[in-house]
C-alpha positions as CSV (number, residue, x, y, z in Angstrom):
1,M,0.0,0.0,0.0
2,L,2.9,2.4,0.7
3,S,4.3,1.6,-2.7
4,I,1.0,2.4,-4.3
5,L,0.7,5.7,-2.4
6,A,4.2,6.7,-3.3
7,G,3.6,5.9,-7.0
8,L,0.4,8.0,-7.0
9,S,2.3,10.9,-5.4
10,F,4.9,10.7,-8.1
11,L,2.3,10.8,-10.8
12,A,0.6,13.7,-9.2
13,G,3.9,15.6,-8.9
14,L,3.7,15.8,-5.1
15,L,7.1,14.1,-4.8
16,P,10.3,15.1,-6.8
17,G,11.9,12.8,-9.2
18,A,14.8,10.7,-8.0
19,P,18.2,12.3,-8.7
20,R,20.7,10.5,-11.0
21,H,24.4,10.7,-11.2
22,E,26.1,12.6,-14.0
23,P,28.1,10.1,-16.1
24,S,31.3,12.1,-15.6
25,A,30.9,12.6,-11.8
26,P,32.5,10.3,-9.3
27,L,30.1,7.9,-7.6
28,F,31.6,8.4,-4.2
29,G,32.7,11.2,-1.8
30,R,31.3,14.7,-1.3
31,D,32.1,15.6,-5.0
32,A,29.5,13.2,-6.4
33,A,27.3,15.5,-8.5
34,T,23.7,14.8,-9.0
35,V,21.0,16.6,-10.9
36,P,17.2,16.2,-10.7
37,A,15.9,14.0,-13.4
38,G,12.3,13.2,-14.2
39,R,11.7,9.5,-15.1
40,P,7.9,9.4,-15.8
41,R,8.1,6.0,-17.5
42,L,10.1,4.4,-14.6
43,R,7.6,5.9,-12.1
44,R,4.7,4.4,-14.0
45,I,6.5,1.0,-13.9
46,A,7.1,1.4,-10.2
47,L,3.4,2.0,-9.8
48,A,2.3,-0.8,-12.1
49,V,4.3,-3.5,-10.2
50,P,2.5,-3.2,-6.8
51,L,-0.8,-2.7,-8.5
52,S,-0.3,-6.0,-10.4
53,A,0.6,-7.7,-7.1
54,L,-2.6,-6.3,-5.6
55,V,-4.7,-7.6,-8.5
56,V,-3.1,-11.1,-8.1
57,I,-3.8,-11.1,-4.3
58,L,-7.4,-10.1,-4.9
59,A,-7.8,-12.7,-7.6
60,D,-6.3,-15.4,-5.3
61,Q,-8.7,-14.4,-2.5
62,F,-11.7,-14.3,-4.9
63,G,-10.7,-17.7,-6.3
64,R,-10.6,-19.2,-2.8
65,W,-14.0,-17.7,-2.0
66,R,-15.4,-19.2,-5.2
67,E,-13.9,-22.6,-4.4
68,T,-15.7,-22.8,-1.1
69,G,-18.9,-21.5,-2.7
70,G,-18.8,-18.4,-0.4
71,D,-19.9,-20.5,2.5
72,A,-17.9,-19.3,5.5
73,A,-18.8,-22.4,7.5
74,A,-17.4,-24.8,4.9
75,P,-14.0,-26.1,6.2
76,A,-10.9,-25.6,4.1
77,R,-9.8,-28.8,2.3
78,E,-6.8,-30.5,4.0
79,V,-4.3,-31.8,1.5
80,A,-1.6,-34.2,2.5
81,F,1.6,-33.2,0.8
82,A,4.7,-35.3,0.1
83,P,7.3,-35.1,2.9
84,A,9.3,-31.9,3.0
85,E,12.6,-33.7,3.2
86,P,12.1,-37.1,1.8
87,G,10.1,-36.0,-1.2
88,T,12.8,-33.9,-2.9
89,E,16.4,-34.4,-2.0
90,P,18.3,-31.1,-1.7
91,A,21.2,-30.6,-4.0
92,S,23.2,-28.9,-1.3
93,A,23.1,-27.7,2.3
94,P,20.6,-24.8,2.8
95,V,22.0,-21.4,2.0
96,A,20.8,-17.8,1.3
97,P,17.1,-17.9,2.5
98,A,16.1,-16.2,5.7
99,R,17.2,-18.3,8.6
100,Q,14.6,-19.9,10.8
101,T,15.6,-18.4,14.1
102,A,14.5,-20.6,17.0
103,L,12.9,-18.4,19.7
104,A,10.8,-19.2,22.7
105,P,7.3,-19.3,21.3
106,A,5.0,-16.3,21.6
107,T,2.2,-18.8,22.0
108,P,3.7,-21.4,24.4
109,P,3.1,-25.2,24.0
110,Q,0.1,-26.3,25.8
111,T,-2.0,-29.4,26.6
112,L,-5.5,-29.6,25.6
113,A,-8.5,-31.8,26.4
114,P,-9.2,-34.6,23.9
115,P,-10.8,-32.7,20.9
116,R,-12.0,-35.7,18.9
117,P,-14.3,-38.7,19.6
118,P,-12.9,-42.2,19.3
119,P,-12.3,-43.3,15.7
120,P,-14.8,-45.6,14.0
121,A,-14.7,-49.3,14.7
122,Q,-12.3,-51.7,12.9
123,P,-12.9,-51.6,9.2
124,T,-14.6,-54.5,7.6
125,A,-11.9,-54.8,4.9
126,P,-8.2,-54.2,5.6
127,E,-6.9,-51.2,3.7
128,G,-3.3,-50.0,3.4
129,H,-1.9,-46.5,3.3
130,R,-2.8,-44.3,0.4
131,D,0.5,-42.5,0.4
132,A,4.1,-42.8,1.5
133,V,4.8,-44.7,4.8
134,V,7.3,-42.4,6.6
135,W,7.4,-44.2,10.0
136,L,7.4,-47.7,11.4
137,A,7.5,-48.9,15.0
138,V,7.3,-52.5,16.4
139,S,5.7,-53.2,19.7
140,A,7.8,-54.5,22.6
141,D,6.2,-58.0,22.3
142,G,6.9,-58.0,18.6
143,H,3.3,-58.8,17.5
144,Q,2.2,-55.4,16.3
145,I,3.4,-52.7,13.9
146,M,2.4,-49.0,13.9
147,S,2.8,-46.9,10.8
148,A,2.5,-43.2,10.0
149,S,2.0,-41.8,6.5
150,T,1.7,-38.7,4.5
151,D,-2.0,-39.6,4.0
152,R,-2.3,-38.4,7.7
153,M,-3.3,-41.8,9.0
154,I,-1.9,-43.8,11.9
155,K,-2.5,-47.6,11.4
156,L,-2.0,-50.5,13.7
157,W,-1.2,-53.9,12.2
158,D,-1.1,-57.5,13.4
159,I,2.3,-58.7,12.1
160,D,1.6,-62.4,12.8
161,G,-1.9,-62.4,11.3
162,K,-0.8,-60.1,8.5
163,R,-3.9,-57.9,8.9
164,L,-4.9,-54.4,9.7
165,I,-6.1,-54.2,13.3
166,R,-7.5,-50.7,13.0
167,D,-7.0,-47.1,11.9
168,L,-5.7,-45.8,15.1
169,G,-6.2,-42.1,14.4
170,V,-5.7,-39.3,11.9
171,H,-3.8,-36.0,12.1
172,K,-4.8,-32.8,10.5
173,D,-1.7,-32.8,8.4
174,M,1.0,-35.3,7.5
175,A,1.7,-37.8,10.2
176,R,5.4,-38.1,11.1
177,S,5.8,-40.3,14.1
178,A,4.0,-43.1,15.9
179,L,5.5,-44.7,19.0
180,F,4.4,-47.4,21.4
181,M,4.4,-46.3,25.0
182,P,6.2,-48.5,27.5
183,D,3.0,-49.5,29.2
184,G,1.9,-51.4,26.1
185,R,-1.6,-50.0,26.2
186,S,-1.1,-46.6,24.5
187,A,0.7,-44.8,21.7
188,L,2.1,-41.3,21.1
189,T,1.7,-39.9,17.6
190,A,2.7,-36.6,16.1
191,G,2.6,-34.7,12.8
192,D,3.0,-31.5,10.8
193,D,-0.2,-30.2,12.5
194,G,1.9,-29.5,15.6
195,E,0.0,-31.9,17.8
196,I,1.3,-34.8,19.9
197,V,-1.5,-37.1,20.7
198,L,-1.7,-39.8,23.3
199,R,-4.0,-42.6,22.1
200,Q,-5.4,-45.8,23.5
201,L,-4.3,-48.8,21.5
202,S,-7.4,-50.8,22.2
203,D,-9.7,-48.5,20.3
204,G,-7.8,-45.3,19.3
205,T,-9.5,-43.1,22.0
206,V,-7.6,-39.8,22.4
207,L,-6.4,-39.6,26.0
208,H,-4.5,-36.3,25.8
209,V,-3.3,-33.7,23.2
210,F,-0.1,-31.7,23.5
211,S,-0.1,-28.7,21.3
212,S,3.3,-27.3,20.2
213,G,2.0,-23.7,19.7
214,A,4.4,-21.4,17.9
215,N,7.0,-24.1,17.7
216,G,5.3,-25.4,14.6
217,G,5.0,-28.9,13.1
218,V,6.5,-31.9,14.9
219,R,9.2,-33.4,12.6
220,Q,10.6,-35.9,15.0
221,L,9.4,-37.4,18.3
222,K,11.0,-39.8,20.8
223,I,9.9,-41.2,24.2
224,S,12.3,-41.9,27.2
225,P,12.6,-45.6,28.0
226,D,10.6,-45.2,31.3
227,G,7.8,-43.4,29.4
228,K,8.0,-40.3,31.6
229,L,9.4,-37.8,29.1
230,A,9.1,-37.1,25.4
231,V,11.3,-34.9,23.2
232,S,10.0,-33.4,20.0
233,G,11.9,-31.6,17.2
234,H,10.1,-28.9,15.2
235,D,10.2,-27.2,11.9
236,T,11.1,-23.9,13.6
237,G,14.3,-25.4,15.0
238,S,12.9,-25.7,18.5
239,V,13.3,-28.8,20.7
240,V,10.6,-29.3,23.3
241,V,10.8,-31.6,26.3
242,W,7.4,-32.8,27.6
243,D,6.5,-34.3,31.0
244,L,4.1,-37.0,29.9
245,Q,3.0,-37.9,33.4
246,K,2.0,-34.3,34.3
247,G,0.9,-33.4,30.8
248,T,3.0,-30.3,30.8
249,V,6.0,-28.7,29.0
250,L,9.3,-29.2,30.9
251,H,11.6,-27.2,28.6
252,V,11.6,-25.3,25.3
253,L,15.1,-25.4,23.8
254,P,15.5,-23.0,20.9
255,G,18.8,-24.4,19.8
256,H,18.7,-25.1,16.0
257,D,18.7,-22.4,13.3
258,W,17.0,-24.8,10.9
259,S,14.3,-27.4,11.0
260,V,15.0,-30.4,13.3
261,S,15.3,-33.6,11.3
262,S,16.3,-36.1,13.9
263,V,15.8,-36.8,17.7
264,A,17.2,-39.6,19.9
265,I,17.0,-40.1,23.7
266,S,19.7,-41.9,25.7
267,P,19.0,-45.2,27.4
268,D,19.1,-43.5,30.8
269,G,16.5,-40.9,29.7
270,A,18.8,-38.0,30.7
271,R,20.1,-36.8,27.4
272,A,18.9,-36.2,23.9
273,L,20.7,-35.9,20.5
274,T,19.1,-33.8,17.8
275,G,20.1,-33.0,14.3
276,S,18.9,-30.4,11.8
277,I,18.7,-30.0,8.0
278,D,22.0,-28.1,7.9
279,G,23.9,-31.1,9.4
280,E,24.3,-29.6,12.9
281,L,24.1,-32.0,15.8
282,K,23.4,-31.1,19.4
283,L,23.6,-33.0,22.7
284,W,21.2,-31.9,25.5
285,D,20.7,-32.5,29.2
286,I,16.9,-32.8,28.9
287,L,16.4,-32.8,32.7
288,A,18.2,-29.5,33.2
289,G,17.2,-28.1,29.8
290,K,20.9,-27.4,28.9
291,Q,22.9,-27.8,25.7
292,L,26.0,-29.9,26.4
293,R,27.6,-29.8,23.0
294,S,27.0,-28.6,19.4
295,W,29.1,-29.8,16.3
296,H,28.7,-29.9,12.6
297,G,28.5,-33.6,12.1
298,H,27.4,-33.8,8.4
299,E,27.7,-31.7,5.3
300,R,24.0,-31.8,4.8
301,G,20.9,-32.8,6.8
302,A,21.2,-35.2,9.7
303,Y,18.5,-37.9,9.9
304,G,17.6,-41.1,11.9
305,A,19.6,-40.4,15.0
306,L,20.0,-43.4,17.4
307,F,21.8,-44.0,20.8
308,L,23.6,-47.3,21.3
309,A,22.8,-49.3,24.4
310,D,26.0,-48.1,26.2
311,G,24.7,-44.5,26.0
312,H,28.1,-43.2,25.0
313,H,27.8,-43.7,21.2
314,A,25.2,-42.7,18.7
315,V,24.6,-43.2,15.0
316,T,23.3,-40.6,12.4
317,G,22.4,-40.7,8.8
318,S,22.5,-37.9,6.4
319,S,21.8,-36.2,3.0
320,D,25.5,-36.4,2.4
321,Y,24.8,-40.1,1.8
322,T,26.8,-41.3,4.9
323,I,26.1,-43.0,8.1
324,K,28.3,-42.1,11.0
325,L,29.0,-43.6,14.4
326,W,29.9,-41.0,17.1
327,D,31.8,-41.3,20.4
328,L,29.8,-38.9,22.6
329,D,32.6,-38.6,25.1
330,T,35.1,-37.2,22.6
331,F,32.5,-36.1,19.9
332,K,34.7,-37.8,17.3
333,E,33.6,-39.9,14.4
334,V,34.4,-43.6,15.2
335,R,33.2,-45.3,12.0
336,R,31.5,-44.5,8.7
337,F,29.1,-46.7,6.8
338,D,29.4,-46.0,3.1
339,G,27.3,-47.3,0.3
340,H,24.1,-45.3,-0.2
341,S,23.8,-43.0,-3.1
342,G,20.9,-40.9,-1.7
343,T,19.8,-39.3,1.6
344,V,19.9,-41.8,4.4
345,Y,16.5,-41.0,5.9
346,A,15.9,-43.6,8.7
347,L,17.9,-45.9,10.9
348,A,17.1,-48.9,13.1
349,L,19.1,-51.1,15.5
350,S,18.5,-54.8,15.9
351,A,17.5,-56.0,19.4
352,D,21.1,-57.3,20.1
353,G,22.6,-54.0,18.8
354,K,24.9,-55.8,16.4
355,R,23.1,-54.8,13.2
356,L,22.1,-51.5,11.8
357,G,19.2,-51.1,9.3
358,S,19.1,-48.1,7.0
359,A,16.5,-46.7,4.6
360,S,17.4,-44.2,1.8
361,L,16.0,-42.0,-0.9
362,D,18.1,-44.0,-3.3
363,G,15.4,-46.6,-3.2
364,T,17.3,-49.2,-1.2
365,A,17.4,-50.5,2.4
366,R,20.6,-52.0,3.8
367,I,21.8,-54.0,6.9
368,W,25.2,-53.2,8.3
369,N,27.6,-54.9,10.7
370,M,27.9,-52.4,13.7
371,D,31.3,-53.7,14.7
372,T,33.0,-53.5,11.3
373,G,30.9,-51.1,9.3
374,A,30.6,-53.7,6.5
375,E,27.4,-54.1,4.5
376,I,25.6,-57.4,5.2
377,A,22.7,-57.1,2.8
378,E,21.1,-54.6,0.3
379,F,17.4,-54.6,-0.6
380,D,15.9,-52.8,-3.6
381,P,12.2,-53.2,-4.2
382,G,12.4,-51.0,-7.3
383,T,9.6,-48.7,-6.2
384,G,11.4,-45.5,-5.3
385,P,12.5,-43.8,-2.1
386,I,12.3,-45.7,1.2
387,Y,11.4,-43.6,4.2
388,S,11.1,-45.9,7.2
389,V,12.8,-49.0,8.6
390,A,12.4,-51.2,11.7
391,F,13.6,-54.7,12.8
392,A,10.9,-57.3,13.5
393,A,11.1,-59.6,16.5
394,D,12.5,-62.4,14.3
395,G,15.3,-60.2,13.1
396,T,13.9,-59.5,9.6
397,L,13.9,-56.0,8.3
398,L,10.7,-54.0,7.7
399,T,10.5,-51.1,5.3
400,G,8.0,-48.5,4.2
401,G,8.3,-46.3,1.2
402,I,6.7,-44.0,-1.3
403,D,4.3,-46.6,-2.7
404,G,2.5,-47.0,0.7
405,T,3.6,-50.6,1.0
406,I,5.2,-52.2,4.1
407,R,7.7,-54.9,3.1
408,N,9.6,-57.6,5.0
409,W,13.2,-58.6,4.1
410,P,15.3,-61.6,5.2
411,A,18.1,-60.8,7.7
412,A,20.8,-62.4,5.6
413,G,19.7,-60.8,2.3
414,G,17.5,-62.0,-0.6
415,E,14.0,-61.2,-2.0
416,G,11.5,-59.4,0.2
417,T,7.8,-60.0,0.5
418,V,4.9,-57.5,0.8
419,R,3.7,-57.6,4.4
420,F,1.0,-55.0,4.0
421,A,0.1,-53.6,0.6
422,G,-0.8,-50.0,0.0
423,A,-4.4,-49.1,-0.8
424,P,-5.5,-49.4,-4.4
425,Q,-5.0,-46.2,-6.4
């Protein structure tokens, strides 16, 4: 509006024309000579640009109004987009755009009463995900799998019976994480809608909702082994520590300058490791709410962070195509797992801690020897990027990818099988 007013003033002659430098005069110092110069054509162009922008804005608003039929009560359509990171692999580390400064939120995180009724009863016909499977989790007893997808759905599967138990819930935007609580009776799910939802496994009833407020969408979520705390990483760069027993926020840690792309909690539940899309890694004391260390671990985004059972080592994957094992006492790289030709997006450890599973945007999943860094097996379903990975109780590898299908792969390598197919297109 200021640009339009200024342009109108120029046209009306209320403001003088901008001076221009004489070609022969120096362009610096006190001797730089200028003379008034009228540029009516440039002034008209200066006016036309904001006017055009205004017309586009009005057309866009008018178009939205027409799409909803002018009914103010009609809800906006919710579209599930492909994942921000896994959908398109960045060519290089982020540069130039305005940095996402992580500040304490103007609107603090809060807990809300359950806003939704229980989901409908178990479907009469099993139906898979309609879009990419970006998260897989196996229950402690090994009999169930939980999956999250860009179709916004959280699904609970019977791994032995090879059937869908139920649609556990739905997020308002892309679902990112789905974790079994240690009690075996509930689950914690999160997504780009900024909500972390505690759900009952038996019927999907919403028990509690944690809202991240101005911290934005939840990109990563992990639960402490005792189930008392959760740590979430957000697209604003904030890291939030939640007290799950009290249903409150323990700490808001505005440490990352870019979106948080990985979160891990130590076996003792006292520390967290987070990574962001610029490759920076941070170690936190989550009980005290203090940063312990920050280092640039990868050339590009850091994904799939995991603590090892000793609590002194961690593994991270990256958009620089590497997987790195870190000594968290010295913060030195101990070992590197090389082989992927695309972003390593997700990692999983076997129950005995001797094997590492990885999923990559290069369309492959792999199993690695943790002691030597050698590749044990490579799996390629030929369907495109793989976004999620987990070890089943029998040691086989589970993967989920862009085709909405959950597959099972033999531990020693070989052909995989479709465990749960995606929904028909």
